[in-house]
NUPA-397152 format. One line per field, with one value per atom (N, C-alpha, C): atom name; residue number from 1; x, y, z; residue in three letters. Coordinates in nm, 4 decimals, always signed. Layout:
<pts>
atomo c(CA	...)
num c(NUM	...)
px c(X	...)
py c(Y	...)
pz c(Z	...)
residuo c(ala	...)
</pts>
This chain:
<pts>
atomo c(N	CA	C	N	CA	C	N	CA	C	N	CA	C	N	CA	C	N	CA	C	N	CA	C	N	CA	C	N	CA	C	N	CA	C	N	CA	C	N	CA	C	N	CA	C	N	CA	C	N	CA	C	N	CA	C	N	CA	C	N	CA	C	N	CA	C	N	CA	C	N	CA	C	N	CA	C	N	CA	C	N	CA	C	N	CA	C	N	CA	C	N	CA	C	N	CA	C	N	CA	C	N	CA	C	N	CA	C	N	CA	C	N	CA	C	N	CA	C	N	CA	C	N	CA	C	N	CA	C	N	CA	C	N	CA	C	N	CA	C	N	CA	C	N	CA	C	N	CA	C	N	CA	C	N	CA	C	N	CA	C	N	CA	C	N	CA	C	N	CA	C	N	CA	C	N	CA	C	N	CA	C	N	CA	C	N	CA	C	N	CA	C	N	CA	C	N	CA	C	N	CA	C	N	CA	C	N	CA	C	N	CA	C	N	CA	C	N	CA	C	N	CA	C	N	CA	C	N	CA	C	N	CA	C	N	CA	C	N	CA	C	N	CA	C	N	CA	C	N	CA	C	N	CA	C	N	CA	C	N	CA	C	N	CA	C	N	CA	C	N	CA	C	N	CA	C	N	CA	C	N	CA	C	N	CA	C	N	CA	C	N	CA	C	N	CA	C	N	CA	C	N	CA	C	N	CA	C	N	CA	C	N	CA	C	N	CA	C	N	CA	C	N	CA	C)
num c(1	1	1	2	2	2	3	3	3	4	4	4	5	5	5	6	6	6	7	7	7	8	8	8	9	9	9	10	10	10	11	11	11	12	12	12	13	13	13	14	14	14	15	15	15	16	16	16	17	17	17	18	18	18	19	19	19	20	20	20	21	21	21	22	22	22	23	23	23	24	24	24	25	25	25	26	26	26	27	27	27	28	28	28	29	29	29	30	30	30	31	31	31	32	32	32	33	33	33	34	34	34	35	35	35	36	36	36	37	37	37	38	38	38	39	39	39	40	40	40	41	41	41	42	42	42	43	43	43	44	44	44	45	45	45	46	46	46	47	47	47	48	48	48	49	49	49	50	50	50	51	51	51	52	52	52	53	53	53	54	54	54	55	55	55	56	56	56	57	57	57	58	58	58	59	59	59	60	60	60	61	61	61	62	62	62	63	63	63	64	64	64	65	65	65	66	66	66	67	67	67	68	68	68	69	69	69	70	70	70	71	71	71	72	72	72	73	73	73	74	74	74	75	75	75	76	76	76	77	77	77	78	78	78	79	79	79	80	80	80	81	81	81	82	82	82	83	83	83	84	84	84	85	85	85	86	86	86	87	87	87	88	88	88	89	89	89	90	90	90	91	91	91	92	92	92	93	93	93)
px c(+8.6175	+8.6285	+8.7418	+8.7230	+8.8211	+8.9048	+9.0281	+9.1156	+9.0889	+9.0629	+9.0333	+9.1442	+9.2048	+9.3123	+9.2782	+9.3096	+9.2964	+9.4206	+9.4000	+9.5130	+9.4949	+9.6075	+9.6119	+9.6858	+9.6612	+9.7320	+9.8837	+9.9447	+10.0887	+10.1277	+10.0376	+10.0691	+10.0536	+10.1336	+10.1337	+10.1198	+10.0680	+10.0673	+10.1272	+10.1623	+10.2105	+10.1202	+10.0824	+10.0117	+10.1124	+10.1741	+10.2887	+10.4004	+10.4560	+10.5619	+10.5099	+10.3797	+10.3188	+10.2744	+10.3196	+10.2872	+10.1552	+10.0747	+9.9487	+9.9568	+9.9431	+9.9580	+9.8295	+9.7851	+9.6699	+9.7184	+9.6659	+9.7082	+9.6215	+9.4908	+9.4022	+9.2741	+9.2280	+9.0951	+9.0052	+8.9162	+8.8294	+8.7113	+8.6515	+8.5395	+8.5364	+8.4380	+8.4333	+8.3973	+8.3537	+8.3173	+8.3985	+8.5064	+8.5847	+8.7312	+8.8177	+8.9623	+9.0275	+9.1504	+9.2292	+9.3535	+9.3773	+9.4969	+9.5778	+9.7070	+9.7962	+9.8437	+9.8340	+9.8807	+9.9260	+10.0408	+10.0899	+10.1089	+10.1388	+10.1619	+10.0351	+9.9181	+9.7906	+9.7161	+9.6311	+9.5467	+9.4067	+9.3464	+9.2134	+9.1273	+9.0033	+8.9040	+8.8388	+8.8453	+8.7792	+8.6567	+8.5391	+8.4150	+8.3269	+8.2944	+8.1999	+8.2391	+8.1407	+8.1714	+8.1809	+8.1901	+8.2080	+8.3532	+8.3776	+8.5140	+8.5731	+8.6925	+8.7636	+8.8916	+8.9119	+9.0338	+9.1491	+9.2497	+9.3643	+9.4876	+9.4908	+9.5957	+9.5256	+9.5875	+9.5221	+9.4840	+9.3578	+9.2988	+9.3058	+9.3340	+9.3346	+9.2322	+9.1318	+9.0241	+9.0178	+8.9892	+8.9786	+8.8407	+8.7944	+8.6710	+8.6871	+8.5963	+8.5978	+8.5292	+8.5911	+8.5369	+8.4168	+8.3772	+8.2555	+8.2390	+8.3343	+8.3213	+8.4558	+8.4530	+8.5761	+8.5858	+8.7052	+8.7311	+8.7670	+8.7755	+8.8039	+8.9409	+9.0427	+9.1783	+9.2306	+9.1464	+9.1878	+9.0666	+9.0929	+8.9844	+9.0182	+8.9134	+8.9312	+8.9207	+9.0285	+9.0330	+9.0105	+8.9114	+8.8850	+8.9592	+9.0421	+9.1272	+9.0796	+9.0480	+9.0123	+9.1208	+9.1829	+9.2906	+9.2921	+9.3533	+9.3641	+9.4408	+9.4094	+9.4735	+9.6255	+9.6734	+9.8185	+9.8912	+9.8174	+9.8777	+9.9025	+10.0284	+10.0650	+10.0371	+9.9617	+9.9304	+10.0015	+10.0884	+10.1658	+10.1683	+10.1717	+10.1998	+10.3433	+10.3726	+10.5038	+10.6170	+10.5985	+10.7036	+10.7354	+10.6328	+10.6522	+10.7129	+10.6727	+10.7274	+10.8783	+10.9180	+11.0614	+11.1376	+11.0788	+11.1416	+11.1625	+11.0623	+11.0722	+11.1802	+11.1861	+11.2867	+11.4280	+11.4422	+11.5734	+11.6248	+11.5332	+11.5711	+11.5951	+11.5481	+11.5698	+11.7126	+11.7650	+11.9053	+11.9300)
py c(+8.8967	+9.0403	+9.0892	+9.2050	+9.2606	+9.3689	+9.3808	+9.4917	+9.6022	+9.7240	+9.8353	+9.9394	+9.9726	+10.0716	+10.1789	+10.3028	+10.4129	+10.4115	+10.4092	+10.4056	+10.5113	+10.5678	+10.6634	+10.5979	+10.6451	+10.5881	+10.5883	+10.4755	+10.4584	+10.3928	+10.3888	+10.3253	+10.1739	+10.1026	+9.9566	+9.8963	+9.7750	+9.6907	+9.5569	+9.4773	+9.3420	+9.2440	+9.1383	+9.0251	+8.9113	+8.8849	+8.7948	+8.8648	+8.8007	+8.8627	+8.9149	+8.9178	+8.9627	+9.1083	+9.1905	+9.3329	+9.3595	+9.4476	+9.4941	+9.6460	+9.7054	+9.8499	+9.9098	+10.0183	+10.0921	+10.1752	+10.1482	+10.2178	+10.3396	+10.3292	+10.4383	+10.4361	+10.5553	+10.5710	+10.6151	+10.5284	+10.5570	+10.6424	+10.6053	+10.6792	+10.6452	+10.6992	+10.6705	+10.5248	+10.4522	+10.3117	+10.2172	+10.2671	+10.1815	+10.2224	+10.1208	+10.1437	+10.0332	+10.0597	+9.9608	+9.9314	+9.8025	+9.7620	+9.6659	+9.6600	+9.5641	+9.4659	+9.3382	+9.2321	+9.1143	+9.0599	+8.9436	+8.9689	+9.0943	+9.1287	+9.1501	+9.1452	+9.1659	+9.2848	+9.3460	+9.4564	+9.4038	+9.4587	+9.4170	+9.5398	+9.5357	+9.6381	+9.5975	+9.6851	+9.6621	+9.7527	+9.6936	+9.7694	+9.7486	+9.8593	+9.8609	+9.7586	+9.6926	+9.6007	+9.4552	+9.4323	+9.2960	+9.2550	+9.1496	+9.1027	+9.0432	+9.0894	+9.0408	+8.9733	+8.8488	+8.7769	+8.8257	+8.8871	+8.9416	+8.8534	+8.7732	+8.6744	+8.5533	+8.4364	+8.3215	+8.3527	+8.3390	+8.3601	+8.5044	+8.6004	+8.7424	+8.8148	+8.8731	+8.9412	+9.0880	+9.1744	+9.3172	+9.3668	+9.4678	+9.5380	+9.6830	+9.7690	+9.9084	+9.9145	+9.9834	+9.9940	+10.0858	+10.1207	+10.1970	+10.3203	+10.4105	+10.5350	+10.5689	+10.6084	+10.6441	+10.7956	+10.8427	+10.9850	+11.0120	+11.1380	+11.1724	+11.1226	+11.1372	+11.1007	+10.9758	+10.9087	+10.7884	+10.6980	+10.5722	+10.4780	+10.3990	+10.3538	+10.2604	+10.1208	+10.0461	+9.9110	+9.8127	+9.7271	+9.6216	+9.4959	+9.4410	+9.3268	+9.2060	+9.0984	+8.9730	+8.8724	+8.8177	+8.7210	+8.6283	+8.5111	+8.4219	+8.4906	+8.4531	+8.5143	+8.4957	+8.3883	+8.3647	+8.4416	+8.5162	+8.5974	+8.7370	+8.7746	+8.9056	+9.0138	+9.1176	+9.2304	+9.3528	+9.4140	+9.5307	+9.6359	+9.7623	+9.8688	+9.8510	+9.9022	+9.8848	+9.9302	+10.0440	+10.0979	+10.0013	+9.9455	+9.8512	+9.7210	+9.6772	+9.5549	+9.5709	+9.6824	+9.7063	+9.7163	+9.7835	+9.7966	+9.6578	+9.5711	+9.4368	+9.3572	+9.3687	+9.2959	+9.3461	+9.4773	+9.5334	+9.4830	+9.4521	+9.4073	+9.2582	+9.1806	+9.0356	+9.0007	+8.8953	+8.8562	+8.8049)
pz c(+9.4665	+9.4804	+9.3898	+9.3307	+9.2371	+9.3047	+9.2593	+9.2970	+9.1956	+9.2421	+9.1517	+9.1622	+9.0486	+9.0421	+8.9400	+8.9722	+8.8769	+8.7884	+8.6577	+8.5641	+8.4566	+8.4143	+8.3040	+8.1868	+8.0645	+7.9494	+7.9706	+7.9359	+7.9515	+8.0827	+8.1802	+8.3081	+8.2959	+8.3761	+8.3702	+8.5090	+8.5082	+8.6264	+8.5861	+8.6833	+8.6582	+8.7299	+8.6597	+8.7179	+8.7147	+8.8296	+8.8296	+8.7551	+8.6541	+8.5737	+8.4398	+8.4212	+8.2963	+8.3079	+8.2136	+8.2141	+8.1421	+8.2023	+8.1431	+8.1391	+8.0200	+8.0025	+7.9475	+8.0095	+7.9572	+7.8387	+7.7206	+7.5993	+7.5686	+7.5928	+7.5526	+7.6349	+7.6718	+7.7299	+7.6154	+7.5712	+7.4576	+7.5020	+7.6137	+7.6723	+7.8206	+7.8915	+8.0344	+8.0622	+7.9605	+7.9777	+7.8903	+7.8277	+7.7385	+7.7411	+7.7420	+7.7391	+7.6568	+7.6122	+7.5391	+7.6223	+7.6493	+7.7226	+7.6375	+7.6679	+7.6033	+7.7080	+7.6760	+7.7658	+7.6811	+7.7135	+7.6395	+7.4919	+7.4542	+7.3143	+7.2325	+7.2967	+7.2271	+7.2860	+7.2030	+7.2492	+7.2803	+7.3859	+7.4280	+7.4534	+7.4048	+7.4380	+7.5692	+7.6671	+7.7949	+7.7957	+7.7975	+7.7830	+7.9046	+7.9702	+8.0809	+8.1864	+8.2460	+8.3550	+8.3092	+8.1772	+8.1259	+8.1436	+8.2169	+8.2413	+8.1140	+8.0776	+7.9601	+8.0058	+7.9661	+8.0036	+7.9159	+7.9785	+7.9050	+7.9192	+8.0224	+8.0469	+8.1070	+8.1041	+8.1670	+8.3121	+8.3442	+8.4775	+8.5274	+8.4388	+8.4766	+8.3889	+8.4551	+8.3837	+8.4253	+8.3286	+8.3546	+8.3149	+8.3864	+8.3498	+8.3949	+8.3494	+8.3921	+8.5284	+8.6229	+8.7577	+8.7648	+8.8869	+8.9128	+8.8252	+8.8282	+8.7539	+8.6905	+8.5672	+8.4972	+8.4850	+8.4630	+8.4459	+8.3003	+8.2632	+8.1237	+8.0786	+8.1616	+8.1195	+8.1900	+8.2653	+8.3375	+8.3556	+8.3842	+8.4129	+8.5380	+8.6034	+8.7137	+8.6533	+8.6635	+8.6097	+8.7245	+8.7093	+8.8071	+8.7612	+8.8485	+8.8151	+8.8951	+8.8245	+8.8897	+8.8573	+8.9608	+8.9428	+9.0637	+9.0491	+9.1644	+9.2785	+9.4006	+9.5174	+9.5177	+9.4565	+9.4564	+9.3461	+9.2627	+9.1557	+9.2117	+9.2271	+9.2808	+9.1763	+9.2159	+9.1279	+9.1837	+9.1032	+9.1463	+9.0365	+9.0787	+8.9822	+8.9340	+8.8159	+8.7533	+8.8452	+8.9125	+8.9986	+9.1129	+9.1759	+9.2868	+9.2376	+9.1182	+9.0607	+9.0391	+8.9804	+8.9562	+9.0876	+9.1860	+9.3180	+9.3797	+9.3705	+9.4239	+9.3504	+9.2183	+9.1395	+9.1713	+9.1945	+9.2272	+9.3621	+9.4533	+9.5870	+9.5955	+9.4951	+9.5029	+9.4628	+9.5267	+9.5008	+9.3620)
residuo c(unk	unk	unk	unk	unk	unk	unk	unk	unk	unk	unk	unk	unk	unk	unk	unk	unk	unk	unk	unk	unk	unk	unk	unk	unk	unk	unk	unk	unk	unk	unk	unk	unk	unk	unk	unk	unk	unk	unk	unk	unk	unk	unk	unk	unk	unk	unk	unk	unk	unk	unk	unk	unk	unk	unk	unk	unk	unk	unk	unk	unk	unk	unk	unk	unk	unk	unk	unk	unk	unk	unk	unk	unk	unk	unk	unk	unk	unk	unk	unk	unk	unk	unk	unk	unk	unk	unk	unk	unk	unk	unk	unk	unk	unk	unk	unk	unk	unk	unk	unk	unk	unk	unk	unk	unk	unk	unk	unk	unk	unk	unk	unk	unk	unk	unk	unk	unk	unk	unk	unk	unk	unk	unk	unk	unk	unk	unk	unk	unk	unk	unk	unk	unk	unk	unk	unk	unk	unk	unk	unk	unk	unk	unk	unk	unk	unk	unk	unk	unk	unk	unk	unk	unk	unk	unk	unk	unk	unk	unk	unk	unk	unk	unk	unk	unk	unk	unk	unk	unk	unk	unk	unk	unk	unk	unk	unk	unk	unk	unk	unk	unk	unk	unk	unk	unk	unk	unk	unk	unk	unk	unk	unk	unk	unk	unk	unk	unk	unk	unk	unk	unk	unk	unk	unk	unk	unk	unk	unk	unk	unk	unk	unk	unk	unk	unk	unk	unk	unk	unk	unk	unk	unk	unk	unk	unk	unk	unk	unk	unk	unk	unk	unk	unk	unk	unk	unk	unk	unk	unk	unk	unk	unk	unk	unk	unk	unk	unk	unk	unk	unk	unk	unk	unk	unk	unk	unk	unk	unk	unk	unk	unk	unk	unk	unk	unk	unk	unk	unk	unk	unk	unk	unk	unk	unk	unk	unk	unk	unk	unk)
</pts>
């Protein structure tokens, strides 16, 4: 099962300690993300591996200025929005 998040250009999530940033919404079925220093075209519901064992696809329905990104990752890989990731890091000793 995939985690689905609505993302706008410039927003980021973290898969573990690896940042994934939505760079561009090309169309309602295509987006460009940056992960691990590389750019990836995410097209429709085809899963694209952007990091080892982390795959992204476009979710059910996309909007004009945002897309729903479906994230497939192992259960032990923590997926957080950038704000929550920073909050968690600030609280750790």
